[in-house]
Structure formats: C-alpha cells, structure tokens
LOGU-905748 format. One record per residue: residue number from 1; residue in three letters; x, y, z of N, C-alpha, C in turn. Coordinates in nm, 3 decimals. Layout:
# LOGU-905748
[pt NUM,'ala',[X,Y,Z],[X,Y,Z],[X,Y,Z]]
...
//
This chain:
# LOGU-905748
[pt 1,'met',[7.054,-1.782,1.325],[6.913,-1.790,1.338],[6.854,-1.651,1.354]]
[pt 2,'leu',[6.887,-1.568,1.265],[6.837,-1.431,1.266],[6.717,-1.422,1.174]]
[pt 3,'cys',[6.644,-1.312,1.182],[6.533,-1.288,1.092],[6.586,-1.213,0.970]]
[pt 4,'his',[6.563,-1.263,0.851],[6.619,-1.205,0.729],[6.517,-1.202,0.614]]
[pt 5,'cys',[6.542,-1.123,0.505],[6.457,-1.126,0.384],[6.529,-1.081,0.258]]
[pt 6,'ala',[6.509,-1.156,0.151],[6.577,-1.128,0.026],[6.544,-0.989,-0.028]]
[pt 7,'ala',[6.431,-0.933,0.011],[6.392,-0.801,-0.037],[6.479,-0.689,0.020]]
[pt 8,'his',[6.555,-0.720,0.124],[6.635,-0.618,0.191],[6.780,-0.666,0.204]]
[pt 9,'pro',[6.862,-0.650,0.100],[7.001,-0.697,0.108],[7.081,-0.615,0.208]]
[pt 10,'ala',[7.191,-0.675,0.254],[7.279,-0.607,0.351],[7.343,-0.485,0.288]]
[pt 11,'thr',[7.373,-0.388,0.373],[7.441,-0.269,0.325],[7.589,-0.300,0.305]]
[pt 12,'pro',[7.653,-0.238,0.206],[7.792,-0.268,0.176],[7.889,-0.236,0.291]]
[pt 13,'asp',[7.856,-0.142,0.378],[7.950,-0.103,0.482],[7.970,-0.210,0.589]]
[pt 14,'thr',[7.875,-0.305,0.604],[7.894,-0.411,0.702],[7.908,-0.549,0.639]]
[pt 15,'ala',[7.877,-0.563,0.513],[7.882,-0.693,0.449],[8.025,-0.747,0.444]]
[pt 16,'gly',[8.043,-0.866,0.501],[8.170,-0.935,0.490],[8.280,-0.890,0.585]]
[pt 17,'thr',[8.255,-0.798,0.673],[8.360,-0.756,0.766],[8.372,-0.857,0.879]]
[pt 18,'arg',[8.484,-0.852,0.949],[8.510,-0.945,1.058],[8.407,-0.932,1.169]]
[pt 19,'asp',[8.357,-0.813,1.191],[8.258,-0.789,1.296],[8.115,-0.805,1.246]]
[pt 20,'asp',[8.099,-0.862,1.129],[7.967,-0.875,1.068],[7.895,-0.999,1.121]]
[pt 21,'asn',[7.864,-0.995,1.250],[7.781,-1.097,1.314],[7.731,-1.036,1.445]]
[pt 22,'pro',[7.629,-1.095,1.505],[7.569,-1.033,1.623],[7.648,-1.051,1.753]]
[pt 23,'gly',[7.747,-1.137,1.755],[7.824,-1.156,1.877],[7.744,-1.217,1.990]]
[pt 24,'val',[7.664,-1.318,1.959],[7.584,-1.384,2.062],[7.675,-1.457,2.161]]
[pt 25,'ile',[7.625,-1.484,2.282],[7.708,-1.545,2.385],[7.747,-1.689,2.352]]
[pt 26,'ala',[7.662,-1.760,2.279],[7.688,-1.898,2.237],[7.582,-1.936,2.134]]
[pt 27,'arg',[7.608,-2.041,2.062],[7.509,-2.089,1.966],[7.387,-2.140,2.041]]
[pt 28,'pro',[7.268,-2.096,2.002],[7.146,-2.132,2.076],[7.124,-2.283,2.097]]
[pt 29,'pro',[7.149,-2.369,1.998],[7.132,-2.512,2.028],[7.230,-2.562,2.135]]
[pt 30,'arg',[7.349,-2.507,2.136],[7.447,-2.550,2.238],[7.405,-2.506,2.377]]
[pt 31,'ile',[7.342,-2.391,2.387],[7.290,-2.346,2.516],[7.182,-2.445,2.562]]
[pt 32,'ala',[7.096,-2.484,2.469],[6.991,-2.581,2.501],[7.051,-2.713,2.546]]
[pt 33,'tyr',[7.153,-2.762,2.474],[7.217,-2.890,2.511],[7.273,-2.883,2.652]]
[pt 34,'leu',[7.335,-2.770,2.686],[7.391,-2.753,2.820],[7.280,-2.763,2.926]]
[pt 35,'phe',[7.172,-2.686,2.907],[7.064,-2.688,3.004],[6.994,-2.824,3.009]]
[pt 36,'leu',[6.977,-2.888,2.893],[6.917,-3.021,2.891],[7.005,-3.121,2.967]]
[pt 37,'gly',[7.134,-3.114,2.945],[7.226,-3.204,3.015],[7.221,-3.184,3.166]]
[pt 38,'val',[7.221,-3.059,3.209],[7.212,-3.029,3.353],[7.079,-3.078,3.408]]
[pt 39,'gly',[6.970,-3.050,3.338],[6.838,-3.090,3.385],[6.820,-3.241,3.392]]
[pt 40,'leu',[6.869,-3.311,3.291],[6.857,-3.457,3.292],[6.942,-3.518,3.402]]
[pt 41,'thr',[7.059,-3.460,3.425],[7.145,-3.508,3.533],[7.079,-3.485,3.669]]
[pt 42,'leu',[7.025,-3.364,3.690],[6.955,-3.336,3.816],[6.835,-3.430,3.834]]
[pt 43,'gly',[6.764,-3.455,3.726],[6.649,-3.545,3.733],[6.689,-3.688,3.765]]
[pt 44,'trp',[6.804,-3.729,3.720],[6.853,-3.863,3.750],[6.897,-3.872,3.896]]
[pt 45,'leu',[6.965,-3.766,3.944],[7.013,-3.766,4.082],[6.899,-3.743,4.182]]
[pt 46,'trp',[6.811,-3.648,4.153],[6.701,-3.612,4.242],[6.574,-3.598,4.160]]
[pt 47,'pro',[6.505,-3.708,4.133],[6.383,-3.700,4.052],[6.281,-3.602,4.110]]
[pt 48,'trp',[6.226,-3.520,4.022],[6.126,-3.421,4.061],[6.027,-3.412,3.945]]
[pt 49,'pro',[5.911,-3.475,3.958],[5.817,-3.478,3.845],[5.758,-3.341,3.811]]
[pt 50,'leu',[5.744,-3.318,3.685],[5.685,-3.195,3.634],[5.533,-3.202,3.641]]
[pt 51,'leu',[5.478,-3.318,3.609],[5.333,-3.335,3.598],[5.279,-3.411,3.719]]
[pt 52,'pro',[5.153,-3.386,3.756],[5.093,-3.457,3.869],[5.091,-3.607,3.846]]
[pt 53,'ala',[5.098,-3.682,3.955],[5.102,-3.828,3.947],[4.980,-3.886,3.876]]
[pt 54,'gly',[4.867,-3.820,3.882],[4.745,-3.871,3.820],[4.740,-3.861,3.668]]
[pt 55,'trp',[4.833,-3.791,3.610],[4.830,-3.775,3.464],[4.864,-3.908,3.398]]
[pt 56,'ala',[4.780,-3.949,3.307],[4.804,-4.074,3.235],[4.924,-4.058,3.142]]
[pt 57,'pro',[5.002,-4.164,3.127],[5.116,-4.156,3.035],[5.074,-4.114,2.894]]
[pt 58,'ala',[4.955,-4.153,2.852],[4.910,-4.116,2.718],[4.898,-3.964,2.703]]
[pt 59,'val',[4.854,-3.897,2.810],[4.844,-3.751,2.806],[4.983,-3.689,2.798]]
[pt 60,'arg',[5.074,-3.741,2.879],[5.211,-3.690,2.878],[5.276,-3.712,2.742]]
[pt 61,'tyr',[5.265,-3.833,2.690],[5.327,-3.862,2.560],[5.258,-3.788,2.447]]
[pt 62,'gly',[5.127,-3.773,2.456],[5.055,-3.697,2.354],[5.095,-3.550,2.355]]
[pt 63,'ser',[5.105,-3.492,2.474],[5.147,-3.352,2.486],[5.290,-3.333,2.437]]
[pt 64,'gly',[5.378,-3.422,2.479],[5.518,-3.413,2.438],[5.534,-3.429,2.288]]
[pt 65,'thr',[5.458,-3.522,2.231],[5.464,-3.544,2.087],[5.409,-3.424,2.011]]
[pt 66,'gly',[5.300,-3.366,2.062],[5.243,-3.247,1.997],[5.338,-3.129,2.000]]
[pt 67,'leu',[5.403,-3.106,2.114],[5.502,-2.998,2.124],[5.619,-3.023,2.029]]
[pt 68,'ser',[5.662,-3.148,2.022],[5.772,-3.184,1.931],[5.735,-3.158,1.786]]
[pt 69,'ala',[5.616,-3.201,1.748],[5.572,-3.185,1.609],[5.563,-3.036,1.572]]
[pt 70,'leu',[5.507,-2.956,1.662],[5.498,-2.813,1.636],[5.637,-2.750,1.627]]
[pt 71,'gly',[5.727,-2.792,1.715],[5.864,-2.742,1.712],[5.934,-2.776,1.581]]
[pt 72,'val',[5.920,-2.899,1.536],[5.983,-2.941,1.410],[5.924,-2.865,1.292]]
[pt 73,'leu',[5.792,-2.844,1.293],[5.728,-2.767,1.185],[5.783,-2.624,1.180]]
[pt 74,'leu',[5.786,-2.556,1.295],[5.838,-2.418,1.297],[5.985,-2.412,1.257]]
[pt 75,'leu',[6.062,-2.508,1.304],[6.204,-2.513,1.268],[6.219,-2.529,1.116]]
[pt 76,'ser',[6.142,-2.618,1.058],[6.148,-2.640,0.913],[6.109,-2.515,0.834]]
[pt 77,'leu',[6.002,-2.449,0.877],[5.958,-2.328,0.808],[6.061,-2.215,0.822]]
[pt 78,'gly',[6.119,-2.202,0.941],[6.222,-2.100,0.962],[6.345,-2.124,0.877]]
[pt 79,'leu',[6.391,-2.248,0.874],[6.509,-2.281,0.794],[6.481,-2.264,0.645]]
[pt 80,'arg',[6.360,-2.300,0.603],[6.323,-2.284,0.462],[6.328,-2.137,0.421]]
[pt 81,'gly',[6.281,-2.049,0.510],[6.285,-1.905,0.480],[6.426,-1.855,0.460]]
[pt 82,'phe',[6.519,-1.903,0.542],[6.660,-1.863,0.527],[6.719,-1.914,0.397]]
[pt 83,'arg',[6.692,-2.042,0.367],[6.745,-2.100,0.243],[6.691,-2.026,0.121]]
[pt 84,'lys',[6.562,-1.997,0.124],[6.498,-1.925,0.012],[6.563,-1.789,-0.010]]
[pt 85,'ala',[6.597,-1.721,0.098],[6.659,-1.588,0.088],[6.810,-1.597,0.063]]
[pt 86,'gly',[6.867,-1.716,0.075],[7.010,-1.733,0.053],[7.097,-1.670,0.161]]
[pt 87,'thr',[7.048,-1.672,0.284],[7.125,-1.613,0.394],[7.166,-1.720,0.494]]
[pt 88,'asn',[7.260,-1.686,0.580],[7.314,-1.780,0.677],[7.220,-1.799,0.795]]
[pt 89,'val',[7.214,-1.922,0.843],[7.139,-1.954,0.965],[7.231,-1.939,1.086]]
[pt 90,'glu',[7.355,-1.975,1.069],[7.450,-1.975,1.179],[7.472,-1.834,1.234]]
[pt 91,'thr',[7.469,-1.821,1.366],[7.478,-1.690,1.429],[7.616,-1.627,1.422]]
[pt 92,'trp',[7.718,-1.705,1.392],[7.853,-1.649,1.385],[7.888,-1.603,1.243]]
[pt 93,'lys',[7.798,-1.627,1.148],[7.820,-1.584,1.010],[7.740,-1.458,0.980]]
[pt 94,'pro',[7.782,-1.379,0.881],[7.708,-1.257,0.845],[7.567,-1.287,0.794]]
[pt 95,'thr',[7.476,-1.199,0.826],[7.343,-1.203,0.771],[7.348,-1.127,0.639]]
[pt 96,'thr',[7.298,-1.190,0.533],[7.306,-1.126,0.402],[7.173,-1.069,0.353]]
[pt 97,'ala',[7.063,-1.108,0.419],[6.931,-1.060,0.377],[6.835,-1.066,0.495]]
[pt 98,'leu',[6.738,-0.978,0.496],[6.637,-0.972,0.601],[6.512,-1.045,0.552]]
[pt 99,'val',[6.475,-1.156,0.615],[6.359,-1.235,0.574],[6.238,-1.187,0.652]]
[pt 100,'thr',[6.138,-1.138,0.580],[6.018,-1.087,0.645],[5.892,-1.155,0.594]]
[pt 101,'asp',[5.906,-1.255,0.509],[5.789,-1.323,0.456],[5.778,-1.463,0.514]]
[pt 102,'gly',[5.673,-1.537,0.473],[5.652,-1.671,0.525],[5.628,-1.668,0.676]]
[pt 103,'ile',[5.687,-1.759,0.748],[5.671,-1.766,0.893],[5.726,-1.642,0.961]]
[pt 104,'tyr',[5.823,-1.574,0.896],[5.881,-1.453,0.954],[5.787,-1.333,0.948]]
[pt 105,'ala',[5.675,-1.347,0.880],[5.573,-1.243,0.883],[5.490,-1.252,1.011]]
[pt 106,'arg',[5.503,-1.362,1.084],[5.428,-1.384,1.208],[5.516,-1.381,1.333]]
[pt 107,'ser',[5.643,-1.415,1.318],[5.735,-1.419,1.432],[5.873,-1.380,1.382]]
[pt 108,'arg',[5.942,-1.295,1.459],[6.078,-1.259,1.420],[6.177,-1.371,1.454]]
[pt 109,'asn',[6.136,-1.463,1.538],[6.228,-1.568,1.585],[6.164,-1.707,1.585]]
[pt 110,'pro',[6.112,-1.753,1.472],[6.044,-1.884,1.474],[6.139,-1.999,1.507]]
[pt 111,'ile',[6.266,-1.987,1.473],[6.359,-2.095,1.505],[6.379,-2.103,1.656]]
[pt 112,'tyr',[6.385,-1.989,1.723],[6.399,-1.992,1.869],[6.270,-2.041,1.935]]
[pt 113,'val',[6.155,-2.005,1.881],[6.030,-2.059,1.931],[6.032,-2.211,1.917]]
[pt 114,'ala',[6.081,-2.260,1.803],[6.090,-2.403,1.780],[6.182,-2.470,1.882]]
[pt 115,'leu',[6.297,-2.411,1.909],[6.388,-2.468,2.008],[6.324,-2.473,2.147]]
[pt 116,'val',[6.251,-2.369,2.182],[6.182,-2.366,2.312],[6.075,-2.475,2.317]]
[pt 117,'leu',[6.000,-2.492,2.209],[5.898,-2.598,2.205],[5.960,-2.736,2.215]]
[pt 118,'leu',[6.072,-2.757,2.148],[6.139,-2.887,2.156],[6.194,-2.912,2.296]]
[pt 119,'phe',[6.246,-2.809,2.361],[6.294,-2.821,2.499],[6.177,-2.856,2.590]]
[pt 120,'ala',[6.065,-2.786,2.572],[5.945,-2.813,2.652],[5.896,-2.956,2.630]]
[pt 121,'ala',[5.902,-3.003,2.506],[5.861,-3.140,2.476],[5.946,-3.240,2.554]]
[pt 122,'ile',[6.075,-3.217,2.558],[6.164,-3.307,2.632],[6.132,-3.302,2.782]]
[pt 123,'ala',[6.104,-3.182,2.834],[6.068,-3.169,2.976],[5.941,-3.248,3.007]]
[pt 124,'val',[5.842,-3.239,2.919],[5.716,-3.312,2.940],[5.738,-3.462,2.926]]
[pt 125,'leu',[5.807,-3.504,2.820],[5.830,-3.647,2.798],[5.913,-3.708,2.910]]
[pt 126,'ala',[6.010,-3.634,2.960],[6.093,-3.682,3.071],[6.023,-3.663,3.205]]
[pt 127,'asn',[5.913,-3.589,3.206],[5.838,-3.555,3.327],[5.933,-3.497,3.433]]
[pt 128,'ser',[6.008,-3.396,3.392],[6.111,-3.339,3.478],[6.083,-3.192,3.510]]
[pt 129,'ala',[6.058,-3.165,3.636],[6.042,-3.027,3.681],[6.175,-2.952,3.670]]
[pt 130,'trp',[6.287,-3.023,3.684],[6.418,-2.959,3.665],[6.426,-2.899,3.525]]
[pt 131,'leu',[6.384,-2.977,3.426],[6.387,-2.926,3.289],[6.286,-2.812,3.272]]
[pt 132,'gly',[6.174,-2.820,3.340],[6.078,-2.710,3.335],[6.138,-2.580,3.387]]
[pt 133,'leu',[6.209,-2.588,3.497],[6.276,-2.468,3.552],[6.387,-2.420,3.460]]
[pt 134,'leu',[6.464,-2.512,3.409],[6.574,-2.474,3.320],[6.524,-2.419,3.187]]
[pt 135,'leu',[6.404,-2.457,3.146],[6.344,-2.401,3.026],[6.323,-2.251,3.044]]
[pt 136,'val',[6.277,-2.211,3.161],[6.259,-2.069,3.189],[6.393,-1.996,3.181]]
[pt 137,'leu',[6.496,-2.056,3.237],[6.630,-1.996,3.231],[6.681,-1.992,3.087]]
[pt 138,'tyr',[6.653,-2.097,3.010],[6.693,-2.100,2.869],[6.631,-1.985,2.791]]
[pt 139,'val',[6.502,-1.962,2.813],[6.433,-1.851,2.745],[6.497,-1.718,2.783]]
[pt 140,'ala',[6.529,-1.702,2.910],[6.592,-1.577,2.956],[6.729,-1.558,2.892]]
[pt 141,'val',[6.808,-1.664,2.885],[6.941,-1.655,2.823],[6.927,-1.626,2.674]]
[pt 142,'leu',[6.832,-1.690,2.607],[6.808,-1.661,2.465],[6.774,-1.514,2.446]]
[pt 143,'arg',[6.685,-1.464,2.530],[6.640,-1.325,2.516],[6.752,-1.225,2.537]]
[pt 144,'val',[6.832,-1.245,2.643],[6.936,-1.148,2.678],[7.067,-1.171,2.601]]
[pt 145,'gly',[7.109,-1.296,2.594],[7.241,-1.325,2.537],[7.242,-1.349,2.387]]
[pt 146,'val',[7.126,-1.370,2.328],[7.121,-1.399,2.185],[7.032,-1.298,2.112]]
[pt 147,'ile',[6.903,-1.298,2.143],[6.808,-1.218,2.066],[6.836,-1.068,2.076]]
[pt 148,'ser',[6.864,-1.018,2.194],[6.890,-0.873,2.206],[7.014,-0.834,2.125]]
[pt 149,'arg',[7.114,-0.919,2.123],[7.235,-0.891,2.044],[7.205,-0.897,1.894]]
[pt 150,'glu',[7.124,-0.994,1.855],[7.086,-1.003,1.715],[7.004,-0.882,1.672]]
[pt 151,'glu',[6.915,-0.838,1.758],[6.833,-0.722,1.724],[6.920,-0.597,1.704]]
[pt 152,'arg',[7.017,-0.576,1.790],[7.107,-0.461,1.772],[7.187,-0.474,1.642]]
[pt 153,'tyr',[7.234,-0.594,1.614],[7.309,-0.620,1.491],[7.224,-0.592,1.367]]
[pt 154,'leu',[7.101,-0.643,1.366],[7.013,-0.624,1.250],[6.974,-0.477,1.233]]
[pt 155,'glu',[6.959,-0.407,1.344],[6.930,-0.263,1.338],[7.047,-0.189,1.273]]
[pt 156,'arg',[7.168,-0.222,1.313],[7.287,-0.159,1.252],[7.298,-0.195,1.104]]
[pt 157,'lys',[7.273,-0.317,1.073],[7.296,-0.366,0.937],[7.186,-0.324,0.839]]
[pt 158,'phe',[7.060,-0.327,0.883],[6.949,-0.303,0.790],[6.872,-0.173,0.819]]
[pt 159,'gly',[6.905,-0.106,0.928],[6.846,0.025,0.958],[6.695,0.027,0.959]]
[pt 160,'gly',[6.638,0.118,0.880],[6.494,0.141,0.877],[6.414,0.019,0.835]]
[pt 161,'ala',[6.467,-0.062,0.747],[6.394,-0.182,0.703],[6.372,-0.276,0.822]]
[pt 162,'tyr',[6.474,-0.293,0.905],[6.458,-0.378,1.023],[6.369,-0.311,1.127]]
[pt 163,'ser',[6.384,-0.181,1.145],[6.300,-0.109,1.241],[6.152,-0.123,1.206]]
[pt 164,'ala',[6.118,-0.109,1.080],[5.980,-0.123,1.036],[5.931,-0.267,1.059]]
[pt 165,'tyr',[6.014,-0.363,1.026],[5.979,-0.504,1.047],[5.957,-0.531,1.196]]
[pt 166,'arg',[6.048,-0.484,1.277],[6.040,-0.504,1.422],[5.914,-0.441,1.481]]
[pt 167,'ala',[5.874,-0.329,1.428],[5.755,-0.260,1.477],[5.626,-0.335,1.441]]
[pt 168,'asn',[5.631,-0.417,1.338],[5.510,-0.484,1.288],[5.500,-0.632,1.319]]
[pt 169,'val',[5.610,-0.695,1.361],[5.609,-0.840,1.384],[5.660,-0.868,1.525]]
[pt 170,'arg',[5.589,-0.954,1.594],[5.626,-0.988,1.732],[5.757,-1.065,1.739]]
[pt 171,'arg',[5.823,-1.052,1.853],[5.950,-1.122,1.875],[5.929,-1.273,1.879]]
[pt 172,'trp',[5.830,-1.319,1.954],[5.811,-1.462,1.974],[5.695,-1.514,1.890]]
[pt 173,'leu',[5.575,-1.482,1.929],[5.455,-1.533,1.858],[5.363,-1.420,1.821]]
//
C-alpha cells in the first residue's frame, strides 16, 4: 500500500532485489484486525460506550455507514491507481512505479486513510470507546511502523521524484 506512479519507474539498482520492500512491521490490515479483536473483546468484557446515551441509533448507524462508504470509496480509488500503474499493493513486494495521479494527487496514503475510516466506522457502529482508543494507537503504529518505513524505502528507490511528490502532497489528507 505504497504511493506509486507509472510515470516514474523503479531504478534498476533496487528493482527485484531481496531487500526491495519497505520492511514494515506487519501488514496494515493485520494490524487493524489485531486491534479490532482486542477492542471488541474488551468491549464484550467491560462495555464502555463511545457515544453519549442520548444519541439516537439512527445517528450512530448513519455516521457509521457514512464512514464505511467513504472508506470503501477511498480504498477502491487507491487500489485502482495501483492496478492502473501495474504496481504491487502488498507491502512485502517491490514497488515498481510511483503513482502520483488520481487520488494520489491528494493523499500519499489513501489506502491507509480508508483503513482508518473503516476502523472508525466499526468503533461507531459498535459504540465502543475501547475501539476509539485503539484507533488512535492504530494510527500511531501505521505512522511509525509502516508509513515512515515506506517513505524511506520510496526515497531510496525513486529519489528526487519521490521527494518532489512528498513535498507537494500531504501524507494523510
């Protein structure tokens, strides 16, 4: 789930080597599954509502559904950009192109934004403050254990092209 673009192919010195990946701490969806599992378990053992008791279920479900829909849209656009450029989505595989167009012209990490929105949607729908707290931890782990490693990898692999992209496009939104 790196930011890539067909206009900037990988340099031959890193393409296809064994170390040609960012070395993230874990796959981002698996990190989310872990935190979701812990949060749902804590919520089952010790319920702690995220939203005030006065909130109507329609507001909670409407908010959760809206967050989900936005997350799915961003995820779809991010994946489409990778497919169009012919590069890998998986973080353990080499990045073959730097995608800077489409949704990647607005965010360097739309897939991670999508995962955060989907996590938030589950927290709202489950009305779980545990999940709300773990969402903050999830974002921190993504930033330190995944995104920062990807950024160093892309800098090494694409040099000035990635530096220019990074200077002009925000990390999140």
